[in-house]
C-alpha positions in Angstrom: 0.0 0.0 0.0 1.0 3.6 -0.4 0.9 6.2 2.4 1.3 9.9 1.8 2.4 12.4 4.5 2.5 16.2 4.2 6.2 16.9 4.6 8.7 19.5 5.6 12.2 19.0 6.9 11.5 15.4 8.1 8.3 16.3 9.9 4.5 16.2 9.3 3.7 19.6 7.7 0.8 21.1 9.7 -1.3 22.8 6.9 -2.6 20.4 4.3 -3.5 23.1 1.8 -0.2 24.8 1.9 2.2 21.8 1.9 5.0 22.2 -0.8 5.9 18.5 -0.5 4.6 15.2 0.5 6.5 12.0 1.3 5.1 8.9 -0.4 5.8 5.6 1.4 5.5 2.1 -0.1 4.6 -0.4 2.6 4.3 -4.2 2.4 3.4 -6.6 5.3 3.3 -3.8 7.7 6.8 -2.4 6.9 8.0 0.5 4.8 10.0 -0.8 1.8 10.7 2.5 0.1 9.8 6.2 0.2 10.1 9.3 -1.9 9.7 13.0 -1.3 7.5 14.6 -4.0 6.5 18.2 -4.8 3.0 19.4 -5.1 4.1 21.5 -8.1 2.3 24.7 -6.9 -1.0 22.8 -6.5 -2.9 23.9 -3.4 -5.8 23.0 -1.2 -8.2 20.2 -2.3 -6.5 19.8 -5.7 -3.6 18.1 -3.9 -6.0 15.1 -3.5 -5.8 14.5 -7.3 -2.0 14.4 -7.1 -2.2 11.8 -4.3 -4.7 9.7 -6.1 -2.5 9.8 -9.3 0.4 8.5 -7.2 -1.8 5.7 -5.9 -1.9 6.9 -2.3 -4.5 5.1 -0.2 -3.8 6.9 3.1 -2.9 10.5 4.0 -1.3 11.5 7.2 -1.3 15.3 7.9 -1.7 18.0 10.6 -4.4 20.6 10.0 -7.3 19.7 7.6 -10.4 21.6 6.6 -13.8 20.2 5.5 -13.3 20.9 1.8 -10.0 19.0 1.7 -11.5 16.1 3.7 -14.4 15.9 1.2 -11.9 16.0 -1.8 -9.7 13.3 -0.3 -12.6 11.0 0.5 -14.0 11.5 -3.0 -10.6 10.1 -4.2 -11.0 7.1 -1.9 -8.1 8.2 0.4 -8.3 7.4 4.1 -7.3 10.4 6.3 -5.4 10.6 9.5 -5.2 14.2 10.6 -3.7 15.8 13.7 -0.3 14.1 13.4 2.8 15.9 14.6 6.5 15.4 14.7 8.5 12.9 12.6 6.9 11.8 9.4 8.6 8.4 9.5 7.4 7.8 13.0 3.9 8.8 12.1 3.9 6.2 9.4 5.3 3.6 11.7 2.5 4.3 14.2 -0.1 4.0 11.4 1.3 0.6 10.4 1.2 -0.6 14.0 -2.5 0.6 14.4 -1.5 3.2 16.9 -2.3 6.4 14.9 -5.6 8.2 15.6 -7.2 10.8 13.4 -8.7 14.1 14.8 -10.9 14.6 11.7 -11.6 18.1 10.5 -9.5 20.4 12.7 -9.1 23.6 10.7 -12.0 25.8 10.0 -10.2 29.2 9.6 -11.2 29.5 5.9 -9.0 26.5 5.2 -6.4 28.8 3.8 -8.5 29.2 0.7 -7.4 32.8 0.1 -3.8 31.9 -0.2 -4.2 30.6 -3.7 -2.2 33.5 -5.3 -5.0 36.0 -4.7 -4.2 39.5 -5.4 -6.0 41.4 -2.7 -4.5 44.9 -2.8 -1.2 45.6 -1.2 -1.0 42.8 1.3 -3.4 39.9 0.5 -1.1 37.2 1.7 -2.9 34.1 3.1 -3.9 32.6 6.4 -0.6 32.3 8.2 -2.4 33.0 11.5 -4.3 29.8 11.5 -3.0 27.5 14.2 -4.6 24.4 12.6 -7.4 24.2 15.1 -9.6 27.0 13.7 -8.4 29.6 16.2 -6.4 32.7 15.2 -2.7 32.6 16.3 -0.9 35.9 16.8 2.4 36.0 14.9 4.0 38.7 16.9 3.4 41.1 19.8 2.1 44.7 19.8 -0.7 46.8 21.2 -2.7 46.5 18.0 -2.3 42.8 17.6 -5.7 41.1 17.5 -7.5 44.4 16.8 -9.2 45.4 13.6 -7.4 48.4 12.1 -8.0 50.7 9.2 -5.1 52.2 7.3 -4.4 54.2 4.2 -1.2 53.3 2.3 0.8 54.1 -0.8 3.1 51.4 -2.2 6.0 52.1 -4.5 9.0 50.3 -6.0 12.5 51.5 -5.3 12.5 53.6 -8.5 9.5 55.6 -7.1 6.9 53.9 -9.3 3.6 53.5 -7.5 2.1 50.0 -7.7 -0.9 50.5 -5.4 -2.6 53.0 -3.1 -5.7 52.9 -1.0 -5.8 56.7 -1.3 -6.7 56.4 -5.0 -9.7 54.1 -4.2 -10.9 56.6 -1.5 -11.3 53.8 1.1 -8.9 52.6 3.8 -7.7 49.0 4.1 -9.2 47.1 7.0 -7.7 44.0 8.5 -7.0 42.2 11.8 -3.4 43.0 12.9 -1.0 40.2 13.6 -3.0 37.3 12.2 -1.2 36.9 8.8 -3.9 38.7 6.7 -1.3 41.0 5.4 2.3 40.5 4.1 4.6 40.2 7.2 6.4 43.6 7.0 3.3 45.6 6.4 1.5 43.8 9.3 4.3 44.3 11.8 4.6 48.0 10.8 1.0 48.6 12.0 1.4 46.8 15.4 2.3 49.9 17.4 0.7 52.8 15.5 -1.7 55.3 16.9 -4.5 56.9 14.8 -3.0 59.8 12.9 0.5 58.2 12.8 2.2 58.1 9.4 5.3 56.0 8.8 7.5 55.0 5.9 8.7 51.3 5.6 11.1 49.5 3.2 10.5 45.8 2.9 12.8 43.2 1.6 11.3 40.3 -0.3 11.2 38.0 2.7 9.0 40.5 4.5 6.8 41.0 1.5 5.8 38.4 -1.0 8.9 36.2 -0.7 11.3 35.0 -3.3 10.1 33.1 -6.5 9.7 29.4 -5.9 10.6 26.8 -8.6 7.6 24.6 -7.7 5.2 27.5 -8.6 6.3 27.1 -12.2 4.1 24.4 -13.9 4.1 23.0 -17.5 0.9 21.4 -18.7 -0.6 20.1 -22.0 -2.3 22.9 -23.9 -5.4 20.7 -24.6 -6.4 20.7 -20.9 -6.2 24.5 -20.5 -9.2 26.4 -21.9 -8.1 29.2 -24.2 -4.5 28.1 -24.2 -4.4 28.2 -28.0 -4.5 31.9 -27.9 -1.9 32.6 -25.2 1.6 34.0 -25.8 4.8 34.3 -23.8 4.4 37.4 -21.5 0.6 37.1 -21.2 -0.7 37.3 -17.6 -3.7 35.1 -17.3 -6.0 33.7 -14.7 -6.2 30.0 -14.1 -8.6 28.2 -11.9 -8.1 25.4 -9.4 -10.2 22.3 -8.9 -12.9 24.3 -7.1 -13.0 27.0 -9.6 -11.1 29.6 -7.7 -9.0 32.0 -9.8 -5.3 32.6 -9.4 -2.9 34.7 -11.5 -0.1 33.2 -13.7 2.4 34.5 -16.2 2.9 32.6 -19.5 6.7 31.9 -19.8 6.8 29.3 -22.6 4.6 27.9 -25.3 5.0 25.2 -28.0 2.7 23.1 -30.1 1.7 20.8 -27.2 2.7 22.4 -23.9 2.4 25.7 -22.1 4.4 26.8 -19.0 2.9 29.1 -16.4 4.8 30.9 -13.6 2.3 31.0 -10.7 4.5 33.0 -8.4 3.0 36.2 -7.1 4.0 39.0 -9.5 5.6 40.8 -6.6 7.8 37.9 -5.5 11.4 38.8 -5.2 10.8 42.6 -5.2 11.7 45.1 -2.6 8.7 47.3 -1.7 8.1 50.6 0.0 5.0 51.7 1.9 3.8 54.9 3.4 1.2 53.8 6.0 -1.3 56.1 7.7 -3.2 54.7 10.7 -6.8 55.8 10.4 -8.7 53.8 13.0 -8.3 51.0 15.6 -11.4 49.1 16.7 
């Protein structure tokens, strides 16, 4: 039988929908005979179930799991053991000995659905504040952490070019500080501000949208992508995942049969500057 485990640095990765890798174990007569670490290739959320099914996985061991992912995995005939922690190898050994128990659905904080390369203004970044049990987890300390704040901002590149501004839309940005709703540097910059404060911050990529990742570049057959016959290198398009949710991608290569998409956020690898004005703290 084949057993898949969400995987990072030897351990069970705790967020099913955000795992970049899974480890696939081949077991016979209650013992592991081989294993291989595989990439999710930029696939996220419930669509990972299709990858596991294609690899012949019969069992998934993971940490946090939402209802949508559970439904998708069960539809693929994959048995689920959620709530696992620590060493991936040890978790598999426990499963083979009949000692592993599942906690079922244990993540209801939007199931990280808004982390699928959404472009939500300056800081739409994902659900890093989910602890895996459905409760917010504060990522740092500050008097505004856990509070709903409203800010105006203007974002520019190092050459002074503006890429976004709430001022232009005439409406401040509202979010809960310290829960991962925003990119890290923007979020932390708001943690100690008072209404009326204005600050300028410079963010390196690791505090913004991160560096580009190789597993976010995918090559697929043109025939399975609607409208791919009309795309050209340099086009920015919107693809949809298994549940019909859109995410942005850049076309980087096209030939007669295949098309390559770079699904990294368009701001990945860039240094960003923000002027932030605190408007209101709830």
